[in-house]
VMD Tcl script that draws the C-alpha trace (Angstrom):
set ca {
  {123.62 93.43 50.04}
  {123.94 97.03 48.89}
  {122.71 99.26 51.70}
  {122.21 102.99 51.49}
  {122.69 104.65 54.87}
  {120.95 108.01 54.92}
  {121.74 110.74 57.44}
  {119.38 113.52 58.48}
  {120.58 116.85 59.80}
  {120.70 116.17 63.54}
  {123.47 116.08 66.12}
  {123.11 112.29 66.27}
  {124.58 112.10 62.74}
  {128.09 111.97 64.21}
  {127.23 108.81 66.11}
  {125.24 107.27 63.24}
  {128.34 107.20 61.04}
  {129.30 104.03 62.95}
  {126.53 102.28 60.98}
  {128.70 102.53 57.88}
  {131.42 100.55 59.58}
  {129.00 98.02 61.10}
  {127.32 97.24 57.78}
  {130.68 97.11 55.98}
  {132.12 94.78 58.59}
  {129.10 92.50 58.11}
  {130.01 92.16 54.44}
  {127.61 94.65 52.89}
  {128.41 97.31 50.34}
  {127.45 100.66 51.83}
  {126.65 104.02 50.31}
  {126.52 107.07 52.57}
  {123.78 109.51 51.60}
  {123.67 112.53 53.93}
  {121.41 115.50 53.52}
  {122.99 118.93 53.12}
  {122.06 119.62 56.74}
  {123.84 116.45 57.88}
  {127.04 117.83 56.33}
  {126.79 120.73 58.81}
  {127.44 118.15 61.56}
  {129.79 115.68 59.81}
  {132.11 116.46 56.90}
  {131.89 114.72 53.53}
  {135.38 113.12 53.86}
  {134.22 111.20 56.93}
  {131.27 109.68 55.07}
  {133.43 108.80 52.06}
  {136.20 107.29 54.17}
  {133.84 105.07 56.18}
  {131.73 103.95 53.21}
  {134.45 103.69 50.55}
  {132.11 105.36 48.05}
  {131.73 108.94 46.80}
  {129.11 111.07 48.50}
  {126.47 113.21 46.82}
  {123.64 115.21 48.36}
  {121.90 116.80 45.39}
  {119.98 115.46 42.41}
  {121.93 118.02 40.35}
  {125.17 116.11 40.85}
  {126.03 113.25 38.46}
  {123.02 114.21 36.34}
  {123.90 112.04 33.30}
  {123.64 108.95 35.54}
  {120.18 109.99 36.83}
  {121.79 109.20 40.16}
  {118.69 108.98 42.36}
  {117.11 106.39 40.05}
  {120.32 104.39 39.78}
  {120.81 104.39 43.55}
  {117.18 103.48 44.18}
  {117.26 100.54 41.77}
  {120.58 99.14 43.02}
  {119.74 99.42 46.73}
  {118.74 96.29 48.66}
  {117.77 98.42 51.67}
  {117.82 102.02 52.86}
  {118.51 102.76 56.52}
  {118.13 106.36 57.71}
  {119.67 107.49 61.01}
  {119.03 109.98 62.37}
  {115.62 110.41 60.76}
  {114.90 113.97 61.86}
  {111.46 115.53 62.22}
  {112.09 117.65 59.12}
  {113.28 114.71 57.02}
  {110.31 112.56 58.00}
  {107.92 115.42 57.25}
  {109.40 115.73 53.76}
  {109.23 111.98 53.19}
  {105.63 111.80 54.43}
  {104.58 114.50 51.98}
  {106.39 112.87 49.04}
  {109.02 115.58 48.68}
  {112.06 114.79 46.52}
  {114.19 117.92 46.86}
  {117.53 116.26 47.61}
  {119.25 113.02 46.68}
  {118.18 111.09 49.79}
  {114.47 111.93 49.62}
  {114.39 111.44 45.82}
  {116.07 108.04 46.18}
  {113.62 106.93 48.89}
  {110.67 108.10 46.81}
  {111.96 106.07 43.84}
  {113.05 102.84 45.51}
  {111.19 99.56 45.97}
  {113.73 98.42 48.58}
  {112.83 98.24 52.28}
  {113.19 101.59 54.07}
  {114.11 101.61 57.76}
  {113.97 104.85 59.76}
  {115.56 105.53 63.16}
  {114.03 108.81 64.39}
  {116.00 111.17 66.64}
  {114.80 114.54 67.93}
  {113.79 116.41 71.07}
  {110.91 114.94 73.08}
  {108.50 117.77 72.27}
  {109.17 117.33 68.55}
  {108.68 113.55 68.74}
  {105.40 113.94 70.64}
  {104.03 116.74 68.44}
  {100.85 115.71 66.59}
  {102.47 116.57 63.25}
  {105.34 114.13 63.87}
  {102.95 111.46 65.15}
  {100.87 111.86 61.98}
  {103.96 111.73 59.76}
  {105.21 108.56 61.45}
  {101.85 106.87 60.89}
  {101.90 108.00 57.25}
  {105.38 106.57 56.74}
  {104.34 103.29 58.33}
  {101.41 103.29 55.94}
  {103.91 103.48 53.06}
  {105.42 100.25 54.40}
  {108.46 101.93 55.95}
  {109.82 100.42 59.17}
  {110.25 102.81 62.09}
  {112.58 101.91 64.96}
  {111.26 103.46 68.16}
  {113.55 106.16 69.61}
  {115.27 105.54 72.92}
  {114.84 107.37 76.21}
  {117.86 109.21 77.55}
  {120.04 112.29 77.37}
  {119.18 114.68 74.54}
  {121.00 117.71 73.21}
  {121.78 120.08 76.07}
  {120.62 119.33 79.62}
  {117.31 117.67 78.67}
  {116.48 113.99 78.81}
  {113.49 112.05 77.55}
  {112.14 110.03 74.64}
  {113.59 110.97 71.26}
  {117.20 109.91 71.67}
  {118.55 107.92 68.72}
  {119.14 104.27 69.65}
  {122.77 103.20 69.73}
  {124.18 102.31 66.28}
  {124.60 98.68 67.34}
  {120.90 98.51 68.23}
  {119.89 100.05 64.89}
  {122.18 97.62 63.07}
  {120.69 94.61 64.88}
  {117.11 95.81 64.38}
  {117.71 96.47 60.68}
  {119.13 92.98 60.25}
  {116.14 91.51 62.07}
  {113.71 93.39 59.82}
  {115.55 92.44 56.64}
  {115.83 88.79 57.70}
  {112.08 88.67 58.38}
  {111.29 90.21 54.99}
  {113.63 87.78 53.22}
  {111.86 84.90 54.94}
  {108.50 86.26 53.83}
  {107.42 87.09 57.39}
  {106.10 90.53 58.30}
  {108.42 91.87 61.00}
  {106.92 93.04 64.26}
  {107.56 96.62 65.22}
  {110.37 97.10 67.69}
  {107.90 98.48 70.24}
  {105.88 95.26 70.20}
  {108.63 92.91 71.29}
  {111.16 94.89 73.29}
  {110.24 92.89 76.44}
  {109.37 89.66 74.62}
  {110.13 86.66 76.83}
  {110.52 88.78 79.98}
  {108.49 88.36 83.15}
  {107.49 91.65 84.77}
  {105.81 92.14 88.14}
  {104.10 95.51 88.70}
  {102.57 96.70 91.96}
  {99.81 99.31 91.82}
  {97.27 101.13 93.93}
  {97.32 102.03 97.61}
  {97.50 99.92 100.74}
  {95.05 100.29 103.62}
  {95.97 99.63 107.25}
  {92.84 98.81 109.32}
  {92.23 100.58 112.62}
  {88.88 99.02 113.39}
  {86.15 97.29 111.30}
  {85.20 100.58 109.55}
  {88.31 102.76 109.56}
  {91.75 102.51 108.02}
  {94.95 104.46 107.43}
  {95.54 104.85 103.69}
  {96.46 107.24 100.90}
  {94.99 108.85 97.78}
  {96.53 106.53 95.19}
  {94.18 105.61 92.34}
  {96.38 102.93 90.76}
  {96.22 104.67 87.35}
  {99.99 104.92 86.86}
  {100.67 101.33 87.91}
  {97.93 100.03 85.63}
  {99.34 102.10 82.74}
  {102.78 100.58 83.37}
  {101.37 97.05 83.41}
  {99.56 97.76 80.14}
  {102.71 99.21 78.50}
  {104.78 96.21 79.60}
  {102.14 93.87 78.19}
  {102.14 95.71 74.84}
  {105.93 95.40 74.82}
  {105.55 91.61 74.92}
  {106.17 90.90 78.60}
  {104.41 88.30 80.74}
  {102.89 90.64 83.34}
  {101.65 90.05 86.88}
  {99.88 92.94 88.59}
  {99.91 92.94 92.38}
  {96.95 95.23 92.97}
  {96.08 97.18 96.07}
  {93.04 99.43 96.27}
  {92.50 101.01 92.83}
  {89.96 103.25 91.13}
  {90.61 101.77 87.67}
  {90.23 98.35 86.14}
  {93.37 96.28 85.50}
  {94.41 95.58 81.90}
  {92.83 92.54 80.32}
  {95.15 89.58 79.96}
  {97.49 90.23 82.88}
  {97.59 88.01 85.93}
  {96.08 89.75 88.98}
  {96.93 89.23 92.62}
  {94.93 91.38 95.04}
  {96.28 92.65 98.36}
  {95.13 95.14 100.98}
  {97.85 95.90 103.53}
  {101.58 96.58 103.29}
  {102.39 93.26 104.95}
  {100.21 91.43 102.42}
  {101.98 93.31 99.64}
  {105.38 92.27 100.94}
  {104.35 88.62 101.09}
  {102.87 88.73 97.58}
  {105.91 90.44 96.06}
  {108.37 87.93 97.52}
  {106.25 85.07 96.20}
  {105.74 86.61 92.73}
  {109.34 87.64 91.96}
  {110.49 84.04 91.58}
  {111.99 83.80 88.08}
  {111.04 87.42 87.42}
  {113.17 89.71 85.26}
  {111.80 93.11 86.29}
  {110.00 94.32 89.41}
  {108.27 97.73 89.22}
  {107.06 98.93 92.62}
  {104.49 101.55 91.61}
  {102.11 100.89 94.54}
  {101.68 103.61 97.17}
  {102.58 101.76 100.37}
  {101.50 103.16 103.74}
  {104.63 103.92 105.77}
  {102.82 103.29 109.08}
  {100.00 101.13 110.45}
  {98.07 101.26 113.73}
  {99.90 99.38 116.48}
  {96.63 97.83 117.62}
  {93.55 96.76 115.71}
  {90.26 97.19 117.53}
  {87.75 94.39 116.97}
  {84.85 96.80 117.44}
  {84.27 100.28 116.11}
  {85.94 102.91 118.26}
  {83.13 104.99 119.79}
  {83.00 108.73 120.41}
  {81.76 108.89 124.00}
  {79.47 111.78 124.94}
  {80.89 113.91 127.71}
  {84.46 112.67 127.18}
  {86.52 115.56 125.71}
  {89.52 113.37 125.02}
  {89.98 111.86 121.58}
  {91.59 108.42 121.45}
  {95.33 108.33 120.88}
  {96.33 106.08 118.01}
  {99.82 104.63 118.24}
  {101.54 103.88 114.92}
  {104.29 101.45 114.02}
  {106.42 101.37 110.87}
  {105.50 99.11 108.00}
  {108.23 96.99 106.38}
  {110.40 98.67 103.75}
  {109.42 96.34 100.92}
  {111.63 97.89 98.23}
  {114.75 97.82 100.39}
  {114.05 94.28 101.59}
  {113.77 93.06 97.98}
  {117.08 94.75 97.07}
  {118.76 93.14 100.11}
  {117.32 89.74 99.23}
  {118.77 90.03 95.73}
  {122.17 90.99 97.12}
  {122.09 88.05 99.53}
  {120.88 85.74 96.73}
  {117.93 84.53 98.79}
  {115.65 85.15 95.80}
  {116.13 84.49 92.11}
  {118.22 87.23 90.51}
  {116.11 90.18 89.38}
  {117.70 91.97 86.44}
  {116.04 95.26 87.32}
  {114.28 96.63 90.39}
  {112.35 99.87 89.87}
  {111.04 101.89 92.77}
  {108.64 104.84 92.98}
  {108.91 107.87 95.24}
  {105.92 110.19 95.66}
  {107.41 113.36 97.16}
  {106.17 116.80 98.19}
  {109.31 118.66 99.26}
  {109.41 120.57 102.52}
  {110.42 124.12 101.70}
  {114.11 123.37 102.13}
  {114.52 120.23 100.02}
  {112.99 119.63 96.58}
  {111.17 116.41 95.64}
  {114.06 115.54 93.31}
  {116.61 115.95 96.12}
  {114.50 113.73 98.38}
  {114.38 111.20 95.55}
  {118.14 111.21 95.07}
  {118.62 110.53 98.78}
  {116.02 107.77 98.67}
  {117.75 106.09 95.72}
  {120.92 105.80 97.77}
  {119.05 104.41 100.80}
  {116.95 101.91 98.89}
  {119.65 100.64 96.51}
  {117.23 99.94 93.64}
  {118.32 100.23 90.00}
  {115.85 102.93 88.93}
  {113.72 105.28 91.00}
  {110.75 107.15 89.51}
  {110.25 110.41 91.39}
  {107.05 112.40 91.06}
  {105.80 115.40 92.97}
  {102.35 114.80 94.45}
  {99.74 117.05 95.98}
  {96.05 117.82 95.93}
  {96.16 118.39 92.14}
  {99.31 116.46 91.22}
  {100.08 112.78 90.77}
  {97.45 110.91 92.76}
  {94.13 110.46 90.99}
  {94.97 112.61 87.95}
  {95.21 111.44 84.34}
  {98.60 113.09 83.74}
  {101.96 112.83 85.42}
  {105.41 114.35 85.33}
  {108.31 112.28 86.64}
  {112.09 112.22 86.89}
  {113.69 108.79 86.56}
  {116.92 108.39 88.52}
  {119.43 105.59 87.97}
  {121.98 104.00 90.30}
  {124.09 103.20 87.22}
  {124.40 106.68 85.71}
  {124.04 110.30 86.75}
  {121.66 111.00 83.86}
  {118.14 111.99 84.86}
  {115.37 111.06 82.43}
  {112.28 113.26 82.49}
  {108.91 112.05 81.23}
  {105.57 113.83 81.20}
  {102.16 113.65 79.60}
  {99.35 111.19 80.12}
  {100.05 108.34 82.50}
  {100.17 106.04 79.48}
  {102.85 108.31 77.95}
  {104.89 108.17 81.15}
  {104.46 104.39 81.33}
  {105.67 103.94 77.76}
  {108.72 106.12 78.43}
  {109.56 104.03 81.50}
  {109.14 100.72 79.65}
  {111.39 101.94 76.82}
  {114.04 102.93 79.37}
  {113.74 99.52 81.09}
  {114.08 97.69 77.76}
  {117.13 99.77 76.92}
  {118.68 99.03 80.30}
  {118.05 95.28 79.99}
  {119.93 95.29 76.66}
  {122.91 96.92 78.35}
  {122.99 94.51 81.30}
}
mol new
graphics top color blue
foreach p $ca { graphics top sphere $p radius 0.5 }
foreach p [lrange $ca 0 end-1] q [lrange $ca 1 end] { graphics top cylinder $p $q radius 0.2 }
display resetview
């Protein structure tokens, strides 16, 4: 096959040059087609050396050949990485002001785009609209990864690794050759995986009418279960007390107390690939349950003293069970930490200490309060990893945060 590899003007262009080698090694003829902005990041000799073909950026070069038409007609596929916000905006509006955009506008070959940009640019309504427009043209868009971006920021918008783009492009082209419409990468990134998600709050009964609990609504856990389901996973939701309905089509197991949650989790993780502990588990429970309602006695100034005992550390016990091989191997264990800080230590610092204590693979840290986290429709989290020092930040609606987490989990499973 003759494959044109286009390069937008983003920092990820230096890494995307590896696609030239990967496609060449697979036996394809490759043509590098950078934009003028891409040449600000990577020099023309690099593109020519890796592709073995001359490089042009303008429609005013090689005019007698009508180069953009010739390239468009000879191409079997066009793969663009990084597809920057600017490049996609030009393609969506039908612009043809350089060789790459003119070639894409002319070709009948499959076009595959691998976007890469900062999170705010990726989530801007203009970019979202442009992506939908390009999909409407029949172009194939590979979802960006979650991870370290330019500078200190992390989040969704990172270009997938060249090997992932290469494999996804081959999958798309193979499906098209077989006459089968390829699924989008977002729809099958957890295909064949079993995921268990816990959600909602636990309640520890004190007497028949009272309990010790928390303000968790279950919204974030439900959003995660829904995102995992959309990504193709077989999802079980272990549900505590929630203010929202569970997603249709997922298996539901209801629990009330922390001890019930622990029992359910250990039973459900058999043959499970990923466990996501998003439930808000009560740290303590009353030491004694009263069979009858505790009465306030007239004339007695003393309030009853309620003794508390610690609930089991479910997350840590699951990690220990995996280490001791008393349960089937879980590929990924994800914990949640709802933190407030204490004036001396930030929620993120508490989360980093908790990650070390718990030993899970990923820990999602979010600051909670009367107007944050619990019960709201938005969230802002930092995702810590025991495998890397990178911190991934995600914010927006709870569905947005869930999708960012699922993309990070899918990426991590590929690396395992």
